[in-house]
C-alpha positions in Angstrom: 28.6 5.8 -13.9 30.1 5.6 -10.6 28.0 4.3 -7.9 26.6 6.4 -5.2 28.5 7.3 -2.2 27.9 4.6 1.0 26.0 7.3 2.6 23.1 7.7 -0.3 22.9 3.9 -0.4 20.6 3.9 2.7 18.3 6.6 0.7 18.5 5.0 -2.5 17.2 1.8 -1.0 14.5 3.6 0.9 13.3 5.5 -2.5 13.5 2.2 -4.5 11.1 0.6 -1.7 8.8 3.8 -1.5 8.5 3.6 -5.3 7.6 0.1 -5.4 5.2 0.6 -2.8 3.8 3.5 -4.5 3.7 1.2 -7.9 1.5 -1.5 -5.9 -0.9 0.7 -4.1 -2.0 2.5 -7.3 -2.3 -0.9 -9.4 -4.3 -1.9 -6.6 -6.5 1.0 -6.2 -7.1 1.3 -9.8 -8.1 -2.4 -10.1 -10.3 -2.2 -6.8 -12.4 1.0 -8.2 -13.0 -0.3 -11.4 -14.2 -3.8 -10.0 -18.1 -4.2 -11.2 -19.9 -6.9 -12.1 -23.2 -8.4 -13.1 -24.7 -11.0 -11.1 -27.5 -13.2 -12.8 -30.1 -14.2 -10.0 -33.3 -16.2 -11.1 -35.5 -12.9 -10.4 -33.4 -10.6 -12.7 -29.6 -9.3 -12.4 -27.8 -7.6 -10.1 -25.2 -5.0 -10.6 -22.1 -5.2 -7.5 -19.5 -2.6 -7.3 -16.8 -2.6 -4.8 -18.6 0.0 -2.6 -21.4 -2.7 -1.6 -18.8 -4.6 0.6 -17.7 -2.6 3.6 -14.3 -4.5 3.6 -13.6 -3.5 0.0 -14.4 0.2 1.1 -11.9 -0.2 4.1 -9.1 -1.7 2.0 -9.9 1.2 -0.3 -9.0 3.9 2.4 -6.3 1.8 3.6 -4.7 2.1 0.3 -5.6 6.0 -0.2 -4.0 6.3 3.0 -0.8 4.3 2.1 -0.8 6.2 -1.0 -0.8 9.7 0.4 1.9 8.8 2.9 4.0 7.0 0.4 4.0 10.2 -1.7 4.9 12.3 0.9 7.9 9.7 1.8 8.8 9.7 -2.1 9.2 13.6 -2.0 11.0 14.1 1.3 13.3 11.2 0.3 14.0 13.0 -3.0 14.5 16.0 -1.3 16.8 14.6 0.9 19.1 12.9 -1.9 19.1 16.1 -3.7 20.2 18.6 -1.1 22.5 16.4 0.3 23.0 15.2 4.1 24.2 18.7 5.5 21.2 20.3 4.0 18.8 18.8 6.3 18.5 20.6 9.7 15.8 18.2 11.4 17.2 14.9 10.5 16.4 13.4 13.7 12.8 14.5 13.4 12.4 13.0 10.1 13.9 9.7 11.2 11.2 9.8 14.1 8.7 10.6 11.7 10.1 7.6 9.3 9.8 5.2 12.0 6.3 5.9 13.4 5.0 6.7 10.1 6.1 3.4 8.4 5.0 1.3 11.6 1.2 2.7 11.4 0.8 2.6 7.5 2.2 -0.7 7.3 -0.5 -1.9 9.8 -3.2 -0.1 8.2 -2.4 -1.6 4.9 -2.1 -5.0 6.2 -5.6 -4.7 7.8 -6.9 -3.6 4.5 -5.5 -6.3 2.8 -6.7 -8.9 5.4 -10.1 -7.6 5.6 -10.6 -7.7 1.8 -9.4 -11.2 1.6 -11.3 -12.3 4.2 -14.4 -11.1 3.1 -13.5 -12.3 -0.5 -13.0 -15.7 0.8 -16.3 -16.0 2.8 -18.5 -14.4 -0.1 -17.1 -16.1 -3.1 -18.9 -19.1 -2.5 -22.2 -17.6 -1.9 -22.3 -16.3 -5.1 -20.6 -19.3 -7.1 -23.7 -20.1 -9.2 -24.2 -16.3 -10.2 -21.3 -15.7 -12.2 -19.7 -13.4 -9.9 -16.3 -14.9 -10.0 -14.5 -12.1 -12.1 -15.5 -9.7 -9.4 -14.1 -11.2 -6.4 -10.9 -12.8 -8.7 -10.4 -8.9 -8.8 -11.2 -8.2 -5.1 -8.3 -11.1 -4.7 -6.2 -9.3 -7.3 -6.3 -5.8 -5.5 -6.0 -7.2 -2.1 -3.0 -8.9 -3.2 -1.2 -5.6 -4.4 -1.9 -4.1 -1.1 -0.5 -7.0 0.9 3.1 -6.4 -1.7 2.4 -2.6 -0.7 2.5 -3.6 2.8 5.7 -5.9 2.5 7.6 -3.0 1.2 6.3 -0.4 3.8 7.3 -3.0 6.5 10.7 -3.5 4.9 10.9 0.4 4.8 10.1 0.1 8.4 12.6 -2.2 9.5 15.4 0.1 8.1 13.7 3.1 9.6 13.9 1.2 12.8 17.9 0.4 12.5 18.5 4.3 11.3 17.0 5.7 14.5 19.1 4.3 16.8 22.2 5.8 15.1 20.9 9.3 15.1 18.3 9.7 18.2 
């Protein structure tokens, strides 16, 4: 099988990054939303869920927003690849949308991951003797995957920055 034409290489790279972002955000979302644990206190048990922590709620919103944007970008990129370069009538508008969208979404993902890392770092020692390690370790895992989604979106943002001056 022959390699794709040189004009398609940037789109294929963008598609690969978007699919990778989608995978990281989806797994992060699944880990976060299924994160529950029971803490054993001296007076009884307390069930802890991700939605009990505001920073985890923000991380959920950031991941969901990033996931929606990534799905839209995957669909637009696939449309562009399937129809070819000549079929797109508003290519400059898409480049501007990519440029600003990637910037905004990458910042949202970064702040979501940072909020979760900070809260988990602060809260884990407070519940150390109560058996909440599993809960906070899953919080770290989810935030780490969200951070990897941010890295992929940031790389995509750099690519969209390079593509913009050529077309506009």
